[in-house]
N, C-alpha and C positions, 0 to 999 in steps of 0.2 A: 172776145175783150169785157173787162168791165168799168163799165163806168159813174159806179158809184161814189159814193160816200165814207172811209172807212171811220165807225164810232171814234175809235180812239184817234181819232185829228182834234177830238174834243174833250180828249182827259175823262175827268169825272162827270162831264154836262153830259157825254156821248151814254150813259150810259142807259137812259129811257128813249133812246130813237130805235126803231122798228128797223130790223136786219136781217138779215138771207144769214145761211148759216156761217156764214163767211166773216161775218162781221160787218157789210156792207147794206145801205142803206141806200135807196133808190128815189124821187124824187120826179119821174118818169111813170108813167102805165109800160113801157115796153120794155122799163129796166126791171121791173120787179116781174114782169113775162120772162123774163132773163134771167131771172135769180137765181142760186144754188138752193133751192129750199128743203125740206122735210117733203121724200118720197108722197107721203101723203099727205101732207098739204091742200094738193089740188081734184085730191078722190069724191069721185060724187059730183063735183065741181063741170058745171057745158063751160063751151068753151064762151060765154057770153057771161056766163057767171067768172069763171075766171078772169075775166079782161073787166069786168064789174068792178069784182073785187079788188083788183091791181089799180085800178083808177083812183079806190077810194086809198088804198095805202101808198098812194102817190103826195095824193093829197094831208094824209096822216103822217109819211114825211115830210113836208114842205113845211108842215105846219112847227115838229118837233124844231127840225130842224133851225128854223127862225129864233125859238126857244134856246137851243142849246146855241148861238152864236150869241145872243145876247146874252144871256149868262157867260160865256166865254168871256165877250168885252167888256163884262161887267168887272169881274175875276182882274182880268189886265190892267185896266183902268185905276183900280184899288193895288196896285200892286207897283205906281211907279209913285 
């Protein structure tokens, strides 16, 4: 089961979201751990390194989502 947020929900404002191969972004480490990634993404990573990288990716995704929300809200408000 996928609990990510699809970048298409943000239209053009979702282009900068980090995402998996299916276009989903995740706000948790576990989400990224289970994401549909290219087979080579984790090649050479230890389990700890993968967890750390997934934690970083979740942090970056939360920041990118905040920016996308802000931009989308601004666009919506300008078109009222």
